[in-house]
VOVO-266171 format. One record per residue: y negated, x negated, z of N, C-alpha, C in turn. Coordinates in nm, 4 decimals, always signed. Layout:
# residues N
- n.v; n.u; n.w; ca.v; ca.u; ca.w; c.v; c.u; c.w
- Y; X; Z; Y; X; Z; Y; X; Z
...
END
This chain:
# residues 65
- n.v; n.u; n.w; ca.v; ca.u; ca.w; c.v; c.u; c.w
- -1.3113; -2.0093; +2.6932; -1.1788; -1.9887; +2.7436; -1.0798; -1.9441; +2.6376
- -1.1251; -1.8665; +2.5388; -1.0333; -1.8134; +2.4372; -0.9721; -1.9252; +2.3533
- -1.0511; -2.0234; +2.3194; -1.0005; -2.1347; +2.2393; -0.8925; -2.2107; +2.3157
- -0.9146; -2.2354; +2.4430; -0.8151; -2.3048; +2.5256; -0.6864; -2.2241; +2.5368
- -0.6985; -2.0920; +2.5500; -0.5794; -2.0083; +2.5632; -0.4949; -2.0100; +2.4365
- -0.5579; -1.9977; +2.3206; -0.4798; -1.9978; +2.1962; -0.4217; -2.1367; +2.1697
- -0.4963; -2.2420; +2.1995; -0.4445; -2.3780; +2.1823; -0.3256; -2.4022; +2.2745
- -0.3319; -2.3506; +2.3955; -0.2217; -2.3640; +2.4890; -0.0979; -2.2902; +2.4381
- -0.1167; -2.1730; +2.3807; -0.0049; -2.0971; +2.3247; +0.0616; -2.1755; +2.2112
- -0.0197; -2.2364; +2.1258; +0.0338; -2.3184; +2.0165; +0.1108; -2.4374; +2.0743
- +0.0543; -2.5039; +2.1727; +0.1187; -2.6202; +2.2342; +0.2505; -2.5828; +2.3007
- +0.2525; -2.4705; +2.3726; +0.3755; -2.4268; +2.4388; +0.4854; -2.3951; +2.3377
- +0.4456; -2.3593; +2.2156; +0.5416; -2.3296; +2.1095; +0.5818; -2.4552; +2.0324
- +0.5264; -2.5693; +2.0707; +0.5634; -2.6959; +2.0075; +0.4827; -2.7310; +1.8845
- +0.3754; -2.6563; +1.8578; +0.2899; -2.6876; +1.7437; +0.1863; -2.7916; +1.7797
- +0.1284; -2.8511; +1.6775; +0.0267; -2.9536; +1.6966; -0.0991; -2.9113; +1.6204
- -0.2054; -2.8762; +1.6916; -0.3309; -2.8356; +1.6289; -0.3997; -2.9596; +1.5734
- -0.4287; -2.9576; +1.4426; -0.4963; -3.0722; +1.3819; -0.6382; -3.0393; +1.3361
- -0.6691; -2.9093; +1.3255; -0.8043; -2.8709; +1.2848; -0.8320; -2.7291; +1.3322
- -0.9560; -2.7063; +1.3770; -0.9980; -2.5731; +1.4214; -1.1372; -2.5452; +1.3660
- -1.1538; -2.4257; +1.3106; -1.2860; -2.3786; +1.2703; -1.3138; -2.2543; +1.3534
- -1.4188; -2.2593; +1.4344; -1.4522; -2.1531; +1.5290; -1.5900; -2.0992; +1.4921
- -1.5947; -1.9793; +1.4358; -1.7201; -1.9218; +1.3884; -1.7582; -1.8027; +1.4739
- -1.8697; -1.8101; +1.5427; -1.9182; -1.6975; +1.6226; -2.0424; -1.6345; +1.5596
- -2.1212; -1.7137; +1.4911; -2.2428; -1.6628; +1.4287; -2.2127; -1.6129; +1.2875
- -2.2906; -1.5195; +1.2426; -2.2836; -1.4705; +1.1047; -2.1496; -1.4064; +1.0703
- -2.0893; -1.3348; +1.1653; -1.9669; -1.2608; +1.1379; -1.9903; -1.1135; +1.1669
- -1.8969; -1.0315; +1.1263; -1.9027; -0.8887; +1.1535; -1.8268; -0.8528; +1.2803
- -1.7784; -0.9529; +1.3519; -1.7021; -0.9299; +1.4730; -1.7927; -0.8873; +1.5876
- -1.7359; -0.8106; +1.6798; -1.8122; -0.7723; +1.7982; -1.8283; -0.8942; +1.8892
- -1.9129; -0.8806; +1.9875; -1.9383; -0.9903; +2.0813; -1.8144; -1.0253; +2.1629
- -1.7179; -0.9350; +2.1695; -1.5962; -0.9582; +2.2481; -1.4835; -1.0172; +2.1643
- -1.5093; -1.0457; +2.0372; -1.4059; -1.0976; +1.9490; -1.4423; -1.2369; +1.8991
- -1.3395; -1.3119; +1.8664; -1.3563; -1.4463; +1.8121; -1.2585; -1.4636; +1.6979
- -1.3011; -1.5331; +1.5948; -1.2115; -1.5639; +1.4843; -1.1967; -1.7146; +1.4755
- -1.0712; -1.7590; +1.4731; -1.0411; -1.9016; +1.4601; -0.9626; -1.9245; +1.3326
- -0.9926; -2.0329; +1.2659; -0.9093; -2.0795; +1.1560; -0.8498; -2.2111; +1.2039
- -0.7164; -2.2172; +1.2066; -0.6495; -2.3351; +1.2608; -0.5532; -2.3934; +1.1595
- -0.5469; -2.5256; +1.1570; -0.4417; -2.5962; +1.0847; -0.3478; -2.6500; +1.1912
- -0.2211; -2.6099; +1.1817; -0.1223; -2.6448; +1.2832; -0.0011; -2.7077; +1.2162
- +0.0424; -2.8223; +1.2678; +0.1649; -2.8856; +1.2188; +0.2843; -2.8255; +1.2900
- +0.3882; -2.7944; +1.2123; +0.5126; -2.7431; +1.2681; +0.6275; -2.8257; +1.2123
- +0.7471; -2.7971; +1.2618; +0.8658; -2.8703; +1.2159; +0.9278; -2.8070; +1.0913
- +0.8656; -2.7072; +1.0367; +0.9166; -2.6418; +0.9171; +0.8927; -2.4924; +0.9214
- +0.9453; -2.4226; +0.8217; +0.9207; -2.2796; +0.8060; +0.9707; -2.1980; +0.9250
- +1.0893; -2.2285; +0.9752; +1.1422; -2.1527; +1.0894; +1.0545; -2.1709; +1.2130
- +1.0135; -2.2944; +1.2375; +0.9270; -2.3221; +1.3524; +0.7923; -2.2526; +1.3357
- +0.7381; -2.2557; +1.2141; +0.6127; -2.1859; +1.1859; +0.6244; -2.0381; +1.2210
- +0.7341; -1.9755; +1.1753; +0.7541; -1.8328; +1.2022; +0.7675; -1.8049; +1.3515
- +0.8352; -1.8932; +1.4242; +0.8491; -1.8776; +1.5699; +0.7129; -1.8895; +1.6383
- +0.6324; -1.9852; +1.5931; +0.5002; -2.0047; +1.6508; +0.4118; -1.8831; +1.6261
- +0.4153; -1.8298; +1.5059; +0.3372; -1.7105; +1.4735; +0.3823; -1.5934; +1.5590
- +0.5118; -1.5776; +1.5768; +0.5629; -1.4693; +1.6612; +0.5159; -1.4865; +1.8054
- +0.5140; -1.6085; +1.8550; +0.4651; -1.6347; +1.9908; +0.3182; -1.5952; +2.0046
- +0.2383; -1.6275; +1.9046; +0.0967; -1.5907; +1.9074; +0.0803; -1.4389; +1.9060
- +0.1580; -1.3720; +1.8226; +0.1499; -1.2253; +1.8160; +0.1939; -1.1619; +1.9473
- +0.3002; -1.2159; +2.0072; +0.3464; -1.1638; +2.1363; +0.2407; -1.1829; +2.2453
- +0.1595; -1.2874; +2.2300; +0.0513; -1.3136; +2.3260; -0.0707; -1.2251; +2.2997
- -0.0646; -1.1429; +2.1945; -0.1727; -1.0496; +2.1669; -0.2693; -1.0913; +2.0584
- -0.2408; -1.2013; +1.9897; -0.3290; -1.2484; +1.8838; -0.2891; -1.1873; +1.7500
- -0.3880; -1.1633; +1.6654; -0.3631; -1.1213; +1.5286; -0.3598; -1.2473; +1.4430
- -0.2537; -1.2624; +1.3645; -0.2357; -1.3843; +1.2845; -0.2379; -1.3484; +1.1373
- -0.3238; -1.4161; +1.0629; -0.3289; -1.4036; +0.9170; -0.2845; -1.5364; +0.8589
- -0.2019; -1.5328; +0.7574; -0.1545; -1.6549; +0.6914; -0.2055; -1.6570; +0.5471
- -0.2329; -1.7767; +0.4969; -0.2720; -1.7850; +0.3534; -0.1531; -1.7562; +0.2645
END
């Protein structure tokens, strides 16, 4: 369910998910946490920032390279 929820948040913000890496094994995360690495297409820097803000408002922690 968590993957669908975050993908839906990205879609509602107008982003396009092109790649997802979902690692549950071999992490230091608790059983209640999930870490996703996503490649998302946006319309530019402003749209990217809006999408990240939407994810944060939804309760997600966002790390950028």
